[in-house]
C-alpha positions as CSV (number, residue, x, y, z in Angstrom):
1,M,204.6,-126.7,-57.6
2,E,200.9,-126.3,-57.7
3,T,199.0,-129.2,-59.2
4,V,195.5,-129.6,-60.7
5,G,194.7,-131.7,-57.6
6,N,195.5,-128.9,-55.3
7,I,193.3,-126.5,-57.2
8,L,190.5,-129.0,-57.2
9,G,190.9,-129.3,-53.4
10,D,190.4,-125.6,-53.1
11,K,187.5,-125.3,-55.5
12,G,185.7,-128.6,-54.9
13,A,185.6,-131.6,-57.1
14,Q,181.9,-131.5,-58.2
15,V,181.4,-133.1,-61.6
16,Y,178.4,-131.9,-63.6
17,K,177.1,-134.5,-66.1
18,V,174.2,-135.0,-68.5
19,G,173.1,-138.1,-70.3
20,P,173.6,-138.6,-74.0
21,G,169.8,-138.2,-74.7
22,T,169.7,-134.8,-73.0
23,T,168.5,-132.0,-75.2
24,V,170.6,-128.9,-75.6
25,L,167.9,-126.8,-73.9
26,H,167.9,-129.0,-70.8
27,A,171.7,-129.0,-70.7
28,V,171.9,-125.2,-70.9
29,Q,169.2,-124.9,-68.2
30,Q,171.3,-127.1,-65.9
31,M,174.5,-125.2,-66.8
32,C,172.8,-121.9,-65.9
33,A,171.3,-123.3,-62.7
34,M,174.7,-124.7,-61.6
35,R,176.6,-121.6,-62.9
36,V,179.0,-123.6,-65.0
37,G,180.2,-123.3,-68.6
38,A,180.3,-127.0,-69.4
39,V,178.8,-130.3,-68.6
40,L,180.3,-133.8,-69.3
41,V,178.2,-136.1,-71.5
42,C,178.2,-139.5,-69.8
43,D,176.4,-142.8,-70.2
44,G,176.7,-144.2,-66.7
45,T,180.4,-144.0,-65.9
46,A,181.6,-143.7,-69.5
47,C,182.0,-140.1,-70.6
48,T,181.8,-139.6,-74.4
49,G,182.2,-135.9,-74.6
50,I,181.8,-132.4,-73.1
51,F,179.1,-129.8,-74.0
52,T,180.2,-126.2,-73.6
53,E,179.0,-122.7,-74.1
54,R,181.2,-122.6,-77.2
55,D,179.5,-125.7,-78.6
56,L,176.1,-124.0,-78.0
57,M,177.2,-120.9,-79.9
58,T,179.2,-122.5,-82.8
59,R,177.3,-125.7,-83.3
60,V,173.7,-124.9,-82.3
61,I,173.0,-121.2,-82.7
62,L,175.1,-120.5,-85.7
63,N,173.7,-123.6,-87.5
64,G,170.1,-122.7,-86.7
65,L,169.5,-125.9,-84.8
66,D,166.5,-126.2,-82.4
67,P,167.8,-126.5,-78.8
68,T,164.5,-128.2,-77.8
69,T,165.1,-131.1,-80.1
70,T,168.8,-131.3,-80.6
71,Q,170.6,-133.7,-78.4
72,V,173.9,-132.8,-76.8
73,T,175.6,-135.9,-78.4
74,E,175.0,-134.2,-81.8
75,V,176.8,-131.0,-80.9
76,M,179.2,-131.9,-78.1
77,T,183.0,-132.0,-78.3
78,A,183.9,-135.6,-78.4
79,D,187.7,-135.3,-78.5
80,I,188.3,-134.4,-74.9
81,A,191.8,-133.6,-73.4
82,C,192.1,-134.8,-69.8
83,V,194.6,-134.2,-67.0
84,Q,195.4,-136.0,-63.8
85,P,195.5,-134.6,-60.3
86,A,199.3,-134.7,-60.3
87,T,199.4,-132.6,-63.5
88,P,201.1,-129.2,-62.8
89,A,198.7,-126.3,-63.1
90,S,201.0,-124.6,-65.6
91,E,200.8,-127.7,-67.8
92,A,197.0,-127.7,-67.6
93,M,197.0,-124.0,-68.7
94,A,199.3,-124.9,-71.6
95,I,197.0,-127.7,-72.7
96,M,194.0,-125.4,-72.7
97,T,195.9,-122.8,-74.7
98,E,197.1,-125.3,-77.2
99,R,193.8,-127.0,-77.7
100,R,191.8,-123.8,-77.4
101,C,189.5,-125.2,-74.7
102,R,188.3,-123.8,-71.4
103,H,187.6,-127.0,-69.4
104,L,189.6,-130.2,-68.7
105,P,188.2,-133.2,-67.0
106,V,190.5,-134.5,-64.2
107,V,190.9,-138.3,-64.3
108,E,192.4,-140.5,-61.7
109,E,192.6,-144.3,-62.2
110,G,190.1,-144.1,-65.0
111,E,187.5,-142.2,-63.1
112,I,186.6,-138.5,-63.5
113,V,187.2,-136.8,-60.2
114,G,186.6,-133.2,-61.2
115,V,186.7,-130.6,-64.0
116,I,189.2,-127.7,-64.0
117,S,188.3,-124.5,-65.9
118,I,190.4,-121.7,-67.3
119,G,188.8,-119.5,-64.6
120,D,190.2,-121.8,-61.9
121,L,193.7,-121.6,-63.4
122,V,193.5,-117.8,-63.8
123,R,192.5,-117.5,-60.1
124,W,195.4,-119.8,-59.1
125,D,197.8,-117.8,-61.2
126,S,196.5,-114.5,-59.8
127,R,196.9,-115.6,-56.2
128,N,200.3,-117.0,-57.0
129,Q,201.5,-113.7,-58.5
130,A,200.0,-111.7,-55.6
131,F,201.9,-113.9,-53.1
132,E,205.2,-113.5,-55.0
133,L,204.7,-109.8,-55.2
134,R,204.2,-109.6,-51.4
135,M,207.3,-111.7,-50.8
136,L,209.4,-109.5,-53.1
137,T,208.0,-106.3,-51.6
138,D,208.8,-107.6,-48.1
139,Y,212.3,-108.5,-49.2
140,I,212.9,-105.0,-50.7
141,H,211.7,-103.3,-47.5
142,G,213.8,-105.5,-45.3
143,K,210.8,-107.4,-43.8
144,Y,211.8,-110.8,-45.3
145,P,213.3,-113.1,-42.7
146,G,216.2,-114.2,-44.9
């Protein structure tokens, strides 16, 4: 069974963070530079929320807020769902689907050790399906050693 920790091991466990006083514009500039769709909002080691592309669209742009003066804490998602490295990938995907979110912080012993995205899970699922298809094809053609 593939776990969130396995997927983080493949992708890397880089955690992108901004401080609570960061403006939306600065956070978006960092997200674009790092090519990510979300950043955690943390004050030291305590993370209070996540700022995402969806937050930008629905809470900043649609409400006509100025990204140069609006702080991420005013528009971030504060109620964050988290997973652990041992969480099955399929469970992480179910959480994202249920909560309609695209990013889940990965927490181990109270510390954030990574962030998993829906893209990471889709890549995992795609590779998993391709492997199963190869195994079934080999079995049908008599190449399977069983």
